[in-house]
C-alpha positions in Angstrom: 1.2 -23.6 57.9 2.2 -25.4 54.7 -0.5 -23.2 52.8 1.0 -20.3 54.4 4.5 -21.2 53.4 3.5 -21.9 49.8 1.9 -18.5 49.6 5.1 -16.9 50.9 7.2 -18.9 48.4 4.9 -17.8 45.3 5.4 -14.2 46.7 9.3 -14.6 46.9 9.3 -16.0 43.6 7.0 -13.3 42.2 9.6 -10.7 44.0 12.6 -12.7 42.7 11.0 -12.4 39.0 10.8 -8.7 39.3 14.3 -8.2 40.8 15.7 -10.2 37.9 13.9 -8.4 34.9 16.2 -6.3 33.1 15.5 -2.3 32.7 15.3 -1.2 29.1 15.2 2.3 28.7 13.6 3.6 25.4 14.1 7.2 24.6 10.6 7.2 22.9 7.2 5.0 23.2 7.5 3.2 19.8 10.8 1.4 20.8 9.5 1.0 24.3 6.4 -0.6 23.1 8.3 -3.1 20.8 10.5 -4.1 23.8 7.5 -4.6 26.1 5.7 -6.6 23.6 8.6 -9.1 23.1 10.1 -9.1 26.5 7.0 -9.2 28.7 7.5 -9.6 32.4 11.4 -10.4 31.7 12.0 -6.6 31.3 10.8 -3.4 32.9 10.5 -0.7 30.3 11.1 3.2 30.9 10.3 5.6 28.3 11.7 9.3 28.5 10.1 11.3 25.9 6.1 11.8 26.3 4.3 10.9 22.8 3.2 14.6 22.3 6.5 16.2 22.6 8.6 17.2 19.5 11.8 14.9 20.3 14.3 17.8 19.2 12.6 20.0 21.9 12.6 17.7 24.8 15.1 18.5 27.6 15.8 15.8 30.3 14.4 16.4 33.8 16.1 15.1 37.0 13.6 12.5 37.2 14.6 11.0 33.9 17.8 10.7 35.1 16.9 8.9 38.2 14.6 6.5 36.5 17.6 5.0 34.4 20.0 4.4 37.1 19.3 0.7 37.0 19.0 0.4 33.1 21.0 -2.3 31.4 20.2 -1.1 28.0 19.3 2.2 26.4 17.6 2.2 23.1 17.7 5.6 21.1 17.0 6.6 17.5 19.9 9.0 17.0 17.9 12.5 17.2 18.3 12.7 20.9 21.0 15.3 21.5 21.2 14.5 25.3 21.7 10.9 24.8 25.3 10.9 26.3 23.7 12.4 29.6 21.2 9.8 29.8 24.0 7.1 29.5 26.1 8.9 32.1 23.6 8.6 34.4 23.9 4.9 34.4 27.8 5.5 35.4 28.6 3.3 32.0 26.6 0.2 33.3 24.0 0.5 30.2 24.6 -0.8 26.8 23.9 2.0 24.3 21.8 0.4 21.2 21.1 2.9 18.3 18.3 1.9 16.3 18.3 4.5 13.6 16.0 5.2 10.8 12.0 5.4 10.3 9.6 3.1 12.2 6.7 5.1 10.7 5.6 2.0 8.4 4.5 -1.4 9.2 7.6 -2.8 7.1 10.0 -0.5 8.8 8.4 -1.4 12.3 8.8 -5.2 11.6 12.6 -4.5 11.0 12.8 -2.6 14.4 11.2 -5.6 16.3 13.4 -8.1 14.7 16.2 -5.9 15.9 14.9 -5.7 19.4 14.1 -9.4 19.5 17.8 -10.1 18.5 19.0 -8.0 21.2 16.8 -9.2 23.9 17.8 -13.0 23.0 21.4 -12.1 23.2 21.0 -10.6 26.7 18.7 -13.2 28.0 19.1 -16.5 26.0 17.2 -18.4 28.7 14.2 -16.5 27.5 14.5 -16.9 23.8 11.7 -19.1 23.1 9.1 -16.8 25.0 10.8 -13.8 23.2 10.4 -15.5 19.9 6.9 -16.5 20.3 5.7 -13.1 21.7 7.8 -11.4 18.6 5.7 -13.7 16.2 2.2 -12.9 17.7 3.4 -9.3 17.6 4.5 -9.4 13.9 1.5 -11.2 12.9 -0.7 -8.3 14.2 1.6 -5.7 12.1 1.2 -7.8 9.0 -2.7 -8.2 9.2 -2.9 -4.6 9.5 -0.6 -3.8 6.7 -2.7 -6.1 4.4 -5.6 -4.4 5.7 -4.1 -0.7 4.9 -2.8 -1.5 1.6 -5.7 -3.1 0.3 -8.1 0.0 1.4 -5.3 2.4 -0.3 -5.8 0.2 -3.5 -9.4 0.5 -3.5 -9.4 4.3 -3.0 -6.7 4.9 -5.6 -4.4 6.7 -3.4 -1.8 7.2 -6.4 -4.4 9.5 -7.8 -4.1 11.9 -5.0 -1.4 14.5 -5.0 -0.3 15.8 -1.7 1.9 18.2 0.2 3.6 16.3 3.1 5.5 17.5 6.2 9.1 15.4 5.8 8.4 13.2 8.9 5.4 11.7 7.6 6.7 11.0 4.1 7.4 7.4 4.7 3.9 6.3 5.7 2.2 8.6 3.4 4.3 7.2 0.3 3.9 3.6 1.7 0.2 4.0 1.3 0.6 5.1 -2.3 -0.1 8.7 -2.2 1.7 11.0 -4.8 3.9 13.4 -2.7 4.3 16.3 -4.8 6.0 18.7 -2.4 7.5 18.3 1.0 8.3 20.6 3.9 10.3 20.6 6.8 10.2 21.7 10.5 7.9 24.7 10.7 10.1 26.8 12.9 12.8 27.0 10.2 10.4 28.2 7.5 9.5 31.7 6.6 6.6 33.7 5.1 8.4 33.4 1.8 8.6 29.6 2.2 4.7 29.5 2.8 4.3 31.5 -0.3 6.5 29.2 -2.4 5.2 26.0 -0.9 1.6 27.1 -1.4 2.6 28.1 -5.3 4.1 24.6 -5.8 1.3 22.9 -4.1 -1.4 24.6 -6.3 0.5 23.7 -9.4 0.6 20.2 -8.3 -3.0 20.0 -7.8 -2.6 19.1 -4.3 -5.7 18.0 -2.4 -4.1 17.4 1.0 -1.6 19.0 3.1 -0.1 16.2 5.6 1.0 17.5 8.8 3.0 16.1 11.7 1.6 16.7 15.3 5.0 16.6 17.2 6.7 19.3 15.0 3.8 21.8 15.1 0.5 22.0 12.9 0.0 25.7 12.5 2.0 26.3 9.4 0.4 23.2 7.7 -2.8 24.5 8.5 -2.0 28.0 6.9 -0.4 26.2 4.0 -3.7 24.2 3.3 -5.5 27.3 3.3 -3.4 29.0 0.9 -3.5 25.9 -1.4 -7.5 25.3 -1.0 -6.6 21.8 0.3 -7.7 19.9 3.1 -5.3 19.6 6.4 -4.8 16.3 7.9 -2.7 15.9 11.0 -1.0 12.4 11.8 1.5 11.6 14.7 4.8 9.8 14.9 4.3 8.3 18.2 1.3 6.1 20.0 -0.8 7.6 22.5 -0.5 11.1 21.6 -3.9 11.4 19.6 -7.5 9.6 20.4 -7.4 6.1 19.0 -3.7 5.8 18.8 -2.8 3.8 22.2 -0.6 1.5 20.4 1.6 1.6 17.3 -0.9 -0.8 15.4 -3.3 1.9 16.5 -1.3 4.6 15.4 -1.1 3.2 12.1 -4.6 2.7 11.5 -5.6 6.0 13.0 -3.2 7.7 10.5 -4.4 5.8 7.7 -7.9 6.4 8.5 -7.5 10.1 8.7 -5.9 10.1 5.2 -8.6 7.9 3.8 -11.4 9.8 5.3 -9.9 12.8 3.5 -10.2 11.6 0.2 -13.0 9.1 0.3 -16.4 10.4 -1.3 -19.4 11.4 1.1 -22.1 9.0 0.6 
């Protein structure tokens, strides 16, 4: 009987822990991962935008609104035109927290992780030590990867490689030291004349790569690369959208590998 009572008590404690976990909504997978890595089982994370979607094209579904009913915090970047609709679904109970700017480099990711750590500690001070320990482990992973990637970039002389780059990948590509000679915006806003002018600028700069962004569409970049006679490289802004990119750390490594592989000599 005592054993049964003990098992029942453990079950009740587990249920209690699940009930007391705060629901944190992230509009995209990057901030969702940051919250999960810091918060552990003290948080329940709901992510809205699937990683393969262009955020500016995503439309809220009724299931998204239902999923946030118990949210205590909504994290967003600022490009989500429907954020107020999402907030309204919580009947004003959720704290809206904007973390604007890039997360696309290890340095930028560190800043976002630290901001989310501060937020979670403020909301759940009893868990502060655990949150800080989780964050420290995660930040060590990001820092180790950053050292690895910058070392490899130096070894292949990325600064000697001229590239054409989609605007949403500029931060990461420049962080690796590539010479960004030409940039271009969202493909749906570009014309045939833009293609011709960008190709001319890319040829004049001796661009070896056209670096594209998966979520914004890659057909324009592929055409541009053909016009220039450059290698077309596709990167992603979100984890999980491409093979080998399940986490943010995986994403940074996968994106870097794609770039390095395009310029490293074949042995």
